[in-house]
N, C-alpha and C positions, 0 to 999 in steps of 0.2 A: 414510573421512574422519573425522578426530578433532575437527574444529571443530564448533561448534553451527551447524546450518543453520536459518536464519530466513526464512520466506516472508513478506515485508512487505506483500504486496498480493494479496488474493484474495477471492472472493465465494462463501462457503460457508454462510451462514446461510439456512435454508430459507424460501422464499417472502417474503423481505425485498426482494429485487430479482430481476433475471433470471438470477442466477448459479446458483441451485438451486431446483428446483420442488418439492422435498419433503425431508423429514428423511432418507429413505433415500438420496437423491442426496448430501446433505451428508455422511452417514456414509461413503459410497463415496469421496467426495473426501478425507476424513480418512484413509481406508485407503491411498489413493494416496500421500499425504504421508508416512504412517508407513512405508510400504515404501521410500520414498526417503530415509529417515533424517532427516526434518525434525523439529527439536526444538520450534519455536515457529512459529505462524502468526498473522498479524494479519488478523482478519475485518473487511474494509473495504468494507462494502456502500455503495452509492451514496446520497449525501444531496444533494438538489437544493433549495437555499434558496428558490427561487421556488415550490416545491410544498408545503413543510411546515415547521413549526417544529422546533427541536431537540428539545423535549420530546416531540413527537409521534413523531419518529424513534426516540428513546431507548426509548419505551414499546413501539413495534413491534419494536425490536431485542431488548429483554429477552424478549418473548414468543417471538420466533423462536429465540433462544438456548436458552430453556427447552425448546422442542420438540426441538432438537438434543440436549440433554442427556438427554432421555428415551430416545433410542436409542444415544447414545454413552457414557452413564454420567457420573457427577459429576466424574470426573477424566479427561477425554478426552485422547487422544494423537493428534497433537502437542498441546502446550499452546496455548490460544487466548487471544489478546489482542483485546478488542473495540475497534473503532474505527469509522472511516467514511472514505469517499472523497468529499470535499466539493468540489463544483463551485464554483469561485470566481466571484464577480460583483462589480461595483462596489458598494462599501459593505458588503461582507460583514463587515468589521471592526466594524461597528456592531450586528451581530446579537446580541441578548441570549443568554447561555448558550453562546456559540460555543465556549468552552473545554471544554464538556461533550462536544464531538465529537472531542476529542483521544483518542489511544490511552489506554486506561484506566490511570490512575496516572502519566501523563506529561503534559508540556506540548507534545507533538509531534502535529501535525495533518497528515494526508495531503490535500493539495490537488490538485485536477484543474483544469488550465487549459483555456480554451475551445479547441475544435479549429479554429476559424476564425482564421487569423492576424490578420485585420482587427479581431478583438475584443481583441487584446492592446494595449489603449490605455494611455496614460500614467496615466490614472486607475486602471486595473486594477493596474499596477505599484505605484502609491501605496497601493492597498488592501492589497497584499501587505506593503508596508513598515509600514503601520499595524497589521496583524495581528501582525507581529513586535514592534512597540512595545508591544503589550499583554502581552508575556511568553509568547507562543505561538510555538513553533518550527515553521515550515512545512517539510515535505518534499514535493517535487513528484512526482506520480505519472507513470509511464510517459513520461518526457521524450523517449524515443526516437521518439515519434510526432509531435513538433513540429519546426518549422524551427529548425535549430541556432543561428542568430543570435539568435532570440528567447529560447531557453533560456539562452544564454550571458549575456544581459542579467540574468537571475535570478542566475546564478553570480557575475557582477560585483557584484551587490548583497550577496553573502555567503551566499546560500542554497544548499541541497544538494538532491539528488533521488534518485529510485528509477528503475531500469530494469526493463522487462519482459524476462524471460529469452529469449523467442523472438526478440527483436531482435538477439541475439548468436549466433544459431544459423545464420546464413548462411555459406556457404563463404567469401565475402569479407566479413569482419566490417567494419561501418562504422568508418572510422578515427576519426571524431569521438567515437564512443561509447567506444572504447578510450582515447582521449586524456582524456576526462572522468574515466574510472576512474583513470588515472595521476595526474591532477591532484587527486584526492580529492573531486571534485564529486559522486560517486555513493556514497551511504551505505547503499543497500539494493537488493536484488534481489527481484522478485516474479514469481509465476507468472501473476497476474491470472486465476486459474482460474475458469472458468465451466463447469458441467457436470462429468461424471465419466467420459468416454470412457476406454478402457483406455490410450490413448497421450496423454491430456491433460496428464500431468505430465512427459512425457519432455523437453520443451524446458528446463524448470527443472533437471532432473537432469543433463542434458547440459552445460549451461553451468556449473553449479557444479563439475562434474568437470574441464571443459576449462580453466577459468580458474585453477584451482589456487591459487597464492599470492595472486592478485588476489581470488579468492573469500574466502579467509581474512581478508584485509584489510577487505573490504567487510562481512563478517559481524561482525568485531570492532567496526566503526563502528555497525552496526545494534544490536548488543548494548548499546553505550553509550546509544543512544537509548531502549532499552527497560529500562534497569537498574532502574527503579522500577515497571515495568508490572505490572498485576494480571493474573496468568496463571491461567487456570482449569484 
């Protein structure tokens, strides 16, 4: 593949969340990505606003990243863009320093919606709109996991999203996911990688190969989002 492959959503920073228990596991994860030809990976560890302040998370992230660089070297491959997977809650727009959780060098933030459909209240949608009004660009994580009608309400508001690659690996691919791709609602693919099993990265590789032109179109949109990102 001649296009740049970008994994927009994964958990590779050691001991920052449940994605990697050690620096060696994180290094193995990077090797899986390198073997797949991935150019850039967004390190999007979980951030739960009810549990910590942005500055606490950023300090922990910096320490975790430093541990990774000790084993991966100062110029790791693939390139790493530091970010967060931010669980949205009512009033998140009022959190101080929210923009610091954007992917470094950008105004793009990866937001995780609640898994319970009953939590998708009108106030939560208003919070999304208010975040956007602050000049932050939300991209919604793994929207393949949610009821399509709720996700389409976000799309109707003008927002875009990321799909997990494994959602497109079924023999009968969900029609609504393919439709979202055709309509330009999907601007990123992610492995959502946790751990480093030998076959952990196969779903991402398989989807990028099978979607062909669609993959190229999505990656082009992802690259636009990350054009000013700080890549290590």
